[in-house]
N, C-alpha and C positions, 0 to 999 in steps of 0.2 A: 345795895344790890344783893339779891338773893344768891347764896352760894350754889355752885354746880358740882357737887362731889361725884356724882355718878359719871358724868362726862369724863372727869379726870381718872376715875377708876378704870373706865373703859380704855382710855389712852394707855395707862400704865400696864394694864393686863395684856393688851395687844402687843405692846413693845416687849414685855417680858416673855410672852409666848413665842414671839419671833426670835428672841435670843435663844430660847430653848430649841427652836427649829434648827438654828444654825449649829447646835451642838449634837444633833442626832443625824444618823446616817441617812434616814429617809425623810427628814424634816417633819416628822410626826404625821406624814401624809397617809401612811398605810392604815392606821387605826382611827385617826381623828378628822381627816378630810371627809367631805360629803361624797360618798360613792353612790352610783346609780343602784337601784334595786336589783338584787341578784348579782351584783359585782363587788361585793365587799361591804354593802350597806349595813350599818349598825345604828340603832335608834339615837344614840347620844351624838352622832355626827351632825344632826340638825342644829346643834348648838356649838359643838367644838369647832366645826369648820369655820365659824364666823370669827374665830380668834387666830386662824392660820393665814399666812400670806405667801404669795408666790415670789416675793423679792422686796428689796428696800423701797423701790418706787411704788409698788402696789401698797405696801404698808403706809408710806408717807401720804399718798393721795387719800386713802381712806381715813387715816387719822386726822389729816388736815380738815377734811369734811366734817368728821365727828366733832372736832374742836370748834370749827366755825359755826356750824348749825346747832350742834348739841347743846352748847351753853345757853343759847337763846331759847331753845325749846324747853330745856330743864328749868330755866328761870320762870317761864310762862306757866308750866303745868306742875312743877314741883318734882322732887327727886324720885319719890315712889312711883308716881305715874309715868315719869320719864323712863324708869327702868322697865316698867310693864310695856310701854310703847316700843322700846328698843327690842325687848325679847319677842314681842308679837311680830315685829317686822322681820327679825332674824328667822323665826319659825315659818312665817308665810313665804319668805324668800326660799328657804330650804324645801318646803313642800312644793312650791311652784317649780323649782329646779328638778325635783324628783319626777314630777309629772311630765315636764318638758323633755327630760332625757329618757324617761321610760326605762326600757330594758336595753338601751342602746350601748354605744361604746363605753367601755369601763374607764372613763376619764373623771378624775376627782374634781370637786369644786372647793375652793377656799376663798376666804376674804370676808371682811366686815361690810361689804357693799350693800347687802340686803338691809342691814340695820341702818346704814347711812341713808339709803333711799327712803326708808320709813321716816327718818328725821327730816329729809327734804320735803316729803309730803306734809308732815306736821308743821314745818316752818311756813310753807306756803299757805296753809289753812289758818295758822295763828297770826301771821303777819302778811296779809294780802296786799298791803300797800308798800311793803319793803321792796327796795330795788336791789337786785343781784347783778353784779358786774361780771360779765364773762371775761375770761382772760384772752382767749383767741377766738374771734376778734373781740376787742374791748367794747362790748355793747351793753348798755344798762337795760335790764328787763325787770318788770314787776315779778315778784317771786312766783305767783301762780302761773304766769306765762312761761317763765324759765323752766319750772317743773313739768309743765305740759309739753313743751318742746323737747325736753330731755326724755320724757316718757315716750313720745312719738318716735324719737330717734332709736331708743332701746327696742321698741316694738319692730321698727323697720329692720334694725340690725339683727334682731333675733330671728326673724323670718327669712331674711335675705342671706344670712350667713356672713354678713360683713363683720370684720374684726373677730374672726373665729378665735376661740380660746377665752372669750369673755362670756360670763354667765348672764347674758342679757335678760333672760326670763327670771332669773333670781332677783335681778335689780327691780324688775317690774313687780315681782311678788312682794318684795320688801316695801315698795312704794304703795302697793295696795294695802298691805298690813298697816302701815302708818296712817293712811287715809281712813281705813275702816275703824281703827281705834279712836281717832279724834272725832270722827262722825258719830260713833256710838256714844262717846262721852257727852257730846253736844246734845244728842237726842235725849239722853237720860236726864241731863240738866234741865231741858225744856219741860220734860214730863213732870219733874219735881216742882216746877213753879206753879 
């Protein structure tokens, strides 16, 4: 089986950064979380915010998802492309969040969810016949249906304000980033044939 080093580098990096967060007074939020435009935004935050987390549960859920889906995606497309896919998803998540928050309340965004949602999109596209088992309720769903339903929920939650404090539009941005990258690579491969 093909190794998946980038997946493990992401896991270790996120865990180490969370350890650093616990050692600082502001949890690295002031300079490295993603702040809305005009409310402390700096360009590097579109990347650094993806390595910060709001707590142990937040970190665990994101890293479990990266581990679960990342290994499969990295095996399918290789480590270099996997890294590009993840970065594109993180960037598209951050840009979407900036657009969605506009010049609104100065609330920072943190978490690897944008990158994870990009991996979910890639997984569904690469493995359309794979079954994903929901935990609550335990229902088996084909990967594309699972991702579509999850995206629909995120869209609903984003516009309705359900589960406030969750960056639903960042999740959708990451999902779009992963989808767009895989689609671009497929079109390029078709053109070369």
